[in-house]
C-alpha positions in Angstrom: 16.5 119.4 -80.4 14.7 117.5 -83.3 11.0 117.2 -82.9 10.9 113.6 -82.4 13.4 113.8 -79.7 12.6 112.8 -76.0 11.5 116.0 -74.1 13.1 116.6 -70.6 11.1 119.2 -68.7 12.1 121.2 -65.5 15.7 120.0 -65.3 16.0 121.2 -61.6 13.0 119.2 -60.7 14.0 116.2 -62.7 17.5 116.3 -61.0 15.8 116.1 -57.6 13.4 113.5 -58.4 15.0 111.5 -61.0 15.6 108.4 -58.6 11.7 108.5 -58.0 11.2 108.8 -61.6 13.4 105.8 -62.3 11.5 103.8 -59.7 8.2 104.7 -61.3 9.3 103.4 -64.8 10.7 100.2 -63.1 7.3 99.7 -61.5 5.6 99.9 -64.8 8.0 97.2 -66.1 6.9 95.4 -63.2 3.1 95.7 -63.5 3.3 94.4 -67.1 5.4 91.5 -66.1 3.0 90.6 -63.3 0.1 90.5 -65.8 1.9 88.0 -68.1 3.3 85.9 -65.4 -0.1 85.5 -63.8 -1.6 84.2 -67.0 1.4 81.7 -67.3 1.0 80.5 -63.8 -2.8 79.4 -64.5 -2.2 77.9 -68.1 -2.8 74.2 -66.8 -6.0 75.2 -64.9 -7.5 77.0 -67.9 -6.6 74.3 -70.3 -8.2 71.7 -68.0 -11.1 73.8 -67.1 -12.1 74.2 -71.1 -11.3 70.4 -71.6 -8.8 71.1 -74.5 -6.5 68.7 -76.2 -3.0 69.3 -76.3 -3.0 70.0 -80.0 -5.7 72.3 -80.1 -4.6 74.3 -77.0 -1.1 74.5 -78.7 -2.9 76.1 -81.7 -5.0 78.4 -79.5 -1.8 79.6 -77.8 -0.4 80.7 -81.0 -3.0 83.5 -81.2 -1.1 85.5 -78.7 2.2 86.0 -80.4 0.1 86.6 -83.7 -1.6 89.4 -82.0 1.9 90.6 -80.6 3.5 90.6 -84.0 0.7 92.2 -86.1 0.4 95.2 -83.6 4.1 95.8 -83.7 4.3 98.5 -86.6 0.8 100.1 -85.3 2.1 100.3 -81.7 5.3 102.3 -83.0 3.1 104.7 -84.7 0.7 105.2 -81.8 3.6 105.9 -79.4 5.1 108.4 -81.8 1.7 110.3 -82.5 0.5 110.5 -79.1 3.4 110.1 -76.6 4.6 107.1 -74.6 2.9 108.4 -71.4 -0.5 108.8 -72.8 -0.3 105.3 -74.5 0.9 103.7 -71.4 -2.1 105.2 -69.5 -4.3 103.4 -72.0 -2.4 100.2 -72.7 -1.8 98.9 -69.1 -5.3 98.8 -68.1 -6.4 97.4 -71.4 -3.8 94.8 -71.0 -5.1 93.9 -67.5 -8.5 93.8 -68.4 -7.7 91.2 -71.3 -6.0 89.1 -68.5 -9.4 89.3 -66.5 -11.2 88.2 -69.8 -8.9 85.1 -69.9 -10.2 83.9 -66.6 -13.9 84.4 -67.7 -13.8 82.5 -71.1 -16.2 79.3 -71.4 -14.8 78.0 -74.7 -11.7 77.5 -76.8 -12.6 79.9 -79.4 -13.0 82.6 -76.8 -9.9 81.9 -75.4 -8.3 82.5 -78.8 -10.1 85.8 -79.4 -8.9 87.1 -76.0 -5.3 85.9 -76.2 -5.0 87.5 -79.5 -6.2 90.9 -77.7 -3.9 90.1 -75.0 -0.9 89.9 -77.5 -2.3 93.2 -79.1 -2.4 95.1 -75.9 0.7 93.5 -74.6 2.8 94.6 -77.7 1.4 98.1 -77.2 2.5 98.0 -73.4 6.0 96.8 -74.7 6.7 99.6 -77.3 5.5 102.4 -75.1 7.0 101.1 -71.8 10.4 100.4 -73.5 10.0 104.0 -75.1 9.7 105.4 -71.6 12.7 103.4 -70.5 15.0 105.0 -73.2 13.6 108.4 -71.8 14.5 107.7 -68.4 17.9 106.5 -69.6 18.7 109.7 -71.3 17.5 111.5 -68.0 20.0 109.7 -66.3 22.9 110.0 -69.0 23.9 106.5 -68.6 22.9 102.9 -69.0 19.8 101.9 -66.9 17.8 100.1 -69.3 18.7 96.6 -68.3 17.7 97.2 -64.6 14.0 98.0 -66.1 14.0 94.6 -67.9 15.3 93.3 -64.5 12.0 94.5 -63.1 10.0 92.5 -65.6 12.0 89.4 -64.8 11.4 89.9 -60.9 7.6 90.2 -61.9 7.9 86.8 -63.5 9.0 85.2 -60.1 6.3 87.4 -58.3 3.7 86.3 -60.5 4.6 82.6 -60.3 4.5 82.8 -56.3 1.3 84.5 -56.2 -0.2 82.1 -58.8 1.0 79.0 -56.6 -0.6 80.6 -53.6 -3.9 81.3 -55.5 -3.7 77.7 -56.7 -3.3 76.6 -53.0 -6.1 78.6 -51.9 -8.3 77.1 -54.6 -9.3 80.5 -56.1 -10.4 80.2 -59.8 -8.5 82.1 -62.3 -11.1 84.9 -62.6 -10.8 85.9 -59.0 -7.0 85.4 -58.9 -6.8 87.7 -62.1 -8.9 90.4 -60.6 -6.8 90.7 -57.5 -3.8 91.1 -59.6 -5.6 93.8 -61.7 -6.4 95.7 -58.7 -2.8 95.7 -57.7 -1.5 96.7 -61.1 -4.2 99.5 -61.1 -2.8 100.9 -57.9 0.8 100.6 -59.3 -0.1 102.8 -62.4 -2.2 105.3 -60.5 0.5 105.7 -57.9 3.4 106.2 -60.5 1.9 107.9 -63.5 2.4 111.3 -62.2 6.1 110.7 -62.1 6.3 109.6 -65.6 5.7 113.1 -67.0 9.2 114.2 -66.7 10.5 111.5 -69.2 7.6 111.1 -71.3 8.3 111.2 -75.1 6.5 114.0 -77.1 3.3 113.1 -79.1 4.2 114.0 -82.9 2.5 113.3 -85.9 3.7 109.7 -87.0 6.2 109.6 -89.8 4.9 109.0 -93.2 6.2 105.6 -93.9 4.6 102.7 -95.3 3.3 100.3 -92.6 5.7 97.5 -93.5 8.4 99.8 -95.4 12.1 99.1 -96.0 13.7 99.2 -92.3 16.6 101.3 -91.3 19.7 99.1 -91.9 21.1 99.8 -88.4 17.8 98.8 -86.9 17.6 95.5 -88.9 21.0 94.6 -87.7 20.0 95.4 -84.3 16.9 93.3 -84.8 19.0 90.2 -86.2 21.0 90.4 -82.9 17.6 90.5 -81.0 16.5 87.7 -83.0 19.5 85.5 -82.2 18.8 86.3 -78.3 15.3 85.6 -78.4 15.6 82.4 -80.1 18.0 81.1 -77.5 15.6 82.5 -74.8 12.9 80.6 -76.6 14.9 77.4 -76.3 15.4 77.7 -72.6 11.6 78.8 -71.8 10.2 75.9 -73.9 12.6 73.0 -74.0 14.8 73.4 -71.0 12.6 71.0 -68.9 12.5 68.5 -71.6 16.2 68.7 -72.1 16.9 67.9 -68.5 14.2 65.0 -68.6 15.1 63.2 -71.9 18.9 64.3 -72.4 20.3 64.9 -68.8 18.1 62.3 -67.4 17.6 64.3 -64.2 15.2 62.9 -61.4 11.8 64.1 -61.7 12.2 66.5 -58.8 15.1 68.1 -60.3 13.5 68.4 -64.0 12.8 72.2 -63.5 16.4 72.8 -62.2 17.6 73.8 -65.7 15.0 76.4 -66.3 15.0 77.8 -62.8 18.8 78.2 -62.9 18.4 79.8 -66.4 15.8 82.4 -65.0 17.5 83.1 -61.9 20.7 84.1 -63.8 19.0 85.9 -66.3 17.0 88.3 -63.9 20.3 88.7 -61.9 22.3 89.7 -65.0 19.9 92.3 -65.8 20.5 94.0 -62.4 24.2 94.3 -63.0 24.2 94.8 -66.9 24.0 98.6 -66.6 27.1 98.7 -64.2 29.0 96.4 -66.7 27.9 98.4 -69.6 29.2 101.7 -68.1 32.7 100.0 -67.3 33.1 97.9 -70.3 30.7 99.3 -73.0 28.0 97.9 -75.1 30.1 96.3 -77.7 32.4 94.5 -75.4 29.3 93.4 -73.2 27.4 92.1 -76.0 30.2 90.2 -77.6 30.9 88.4 -74.1 27.1 87.7 -73.9 27.5 85.9 -77.2 30.2 83.9 -76.0 28.5 82.8 -73.0 25.4 82.0 -74.7 27.3 79.7 -77.3 29.5 78.3 -74.5 26.6 77.5 -72.3 24.8 75.5 -75.0 27.7 73.8 -76.2 28.8 72.7 -72.8 25.2 71.4 -72.2 25.5 69.5 -75.5 29.0 68.0 -74.9 28.5 67.4 -71.1 24.8 66.3 -70.8 24.9 65.6 -67.1 23.2 67.4 -64.1 25.7 69.6 -62.8 27.7 70.7 -65.9 24.2 71.2 -67.5 22.8 73.3 -64.8 26.0 75.5 -64.9 25.7 75.7 -68.6 22.1 77.0 -68.4 23.3 79.6 -65.9 25.7 80.7 -68.5 23.0 81.1 -71.1 20.9 82.9 -68.5 23.7 85.5 -67.9 24.4 85.6 -71.8 20.9 86.7 -72.8 20.2 88.9 -69.8 21.7 92.2 -71.1 21.2 91.6 -74.9 17.5 92.8 -75.7 17.9 95.8 -73.1 20.9 97.0 -74.7 19.5 96.5 -78.2 16.4 98.5 -77.4 18.6 101.2 -75.8 20.8 101.5 -78.8 17.8 101.4 -81.2 16.4 104.5 -79.3 19.5 106.5 -79.9 21.2 105.1 -83.1 18.7 106.0 -85.6 16.9 109.3 -86.8 13.7 107.6 -86.7 11.3 108.4 -83.6 12.1 106.0 -80.6 8.7 104.3 -80.8 9.0 103.6 -84.5 12.6 102.3 -83.8 11.5 100.0 -81.1 8.7 98.6 -83.2 11.2 97.8 -86.0 13.8 96.1 -83.7 11.1 94.1 -81.8 9.5 92.8 -84.8 12.7 91.3 -86.1 13.7 90.2 -82.6 10.3 88.8 -81.9 10.6 86.1 -84.9 13.2 84.6 -82.9 10.6 83.6 -80.1 8.2 82.4 -83.0 10.9 80.5 -85.0 13.3 79.3 -82.3 11.4 76.6 -80.3 9.7 75.0 -83.5 13.3 75.0 -85.1 14.5 73.0 -82.3 11.5 70.8 -82.3 12.1 70.0 -85.9 15.8 69.3 -85.6 15.2 67.2 -82.3 12.5 65.2 -84.5 15.0 64.8 -87.4 18.2 64.1 -85.2 18.0 64.8 -81.3 17.5 67.3 -78.8 21.2 67.5 -78.3 21.6 68.6 -81.9 18.9 71.1 -81.8 20.7 72.9 -78.8 24.1 72.7 -80.7 22.5 74.6 -83.6 21.0 77.4 -81.3 24.4 77.6 -79.9 25.6 78.9 -83.0 23.4 82.1 -82.5 25.6 83.3 -79.7 28.6 83.3 -82.1 26.5 85.1 -84.6 25.7 87.9 -81.9 29.4 88.3 -81.1 30.4 88.6 -84.9 27.6 90.8 -85.7 28.2 93.5 -82.7 31.8 93.8 -84.1 30.5 94.9 -87.6 27.8 97.3 -86.4 28.8 101.1 -86.6 26.2 101.8 -83.8 28.5 100.0 -81.4 31.9 101.5 -82.5 31.8 104.4 -80.0 30.6 102.0 -77.2 
């Protein structure tokens, strides 16, 4: 076994306890998602408390993805050198402490600094946790990565509900976040011992330039991820406005498009592993691309409440399996250590989140929001076409 391979120790014990190991990894994903969704649930309160204008607040929010993006290559090297379990032990507590700091800020510049650190620690969590997910998947010797991402999506709903409860109880964000942190630390403390069987081995980081030429296969996987994340970004940032301005939905139903998308994306992740085992990664991603395009084009051609709701559900199903499948493939399709491979793929993929929503805004300003959704719809076609050409999927 090559030195950067994922180490599996004491196979008999792992066989007896692999279900517990899988639950432990899923709960680590959940804990990270709970931190992020808790922050998202209190954004309006924090903006109001700091008395920030829309333009200034939008600029401050950009600090988070900047921190994530700049940390990507460093995270890969740290996970490769020290092992994913050790990094998770540091990353999750650091991420949660940044969440608490967000609730304590007193000025906009402080919020920008803390959000930057939230992005830095968030990316460290992302790379280390997904590397653990790849290790657990190898332990099972069948696809299970999508179910882990389903745990992250489930945390999104949980965080939103907890946030709503805290708001109704009139608890300030700092106290809300402290309660979440205690829960997250309990999850990590109870499950960390079960991660040792599927940890990645800490090895000296490969001597590669920080932003060197990427592996062609990883670059192609990253582009697929880019197309998927751009579509996700469109749903996250623009679905409400689409239902309000294009669909002309009643005010009480404006959130219907976003909600239907999120429900189907989370649900799709819990069945994606089963579908992968039945039809293979290649076929699943091809279908996913078609669903993304079909959903977006349907919402453009039939901008009415029921068709658009069904269309956004199609998009949710379409994007649900792409990123987990791409990450899983990246961990096994390259000779590069899993941590570095994930950093490369996620660096390219994440550009979709950064560039997709602004692209929609520019096209909407020049033409209309319907046209911008049509443009994003072509990304799904691109996914289907690229999957057909990538050698990493030929045997899947």
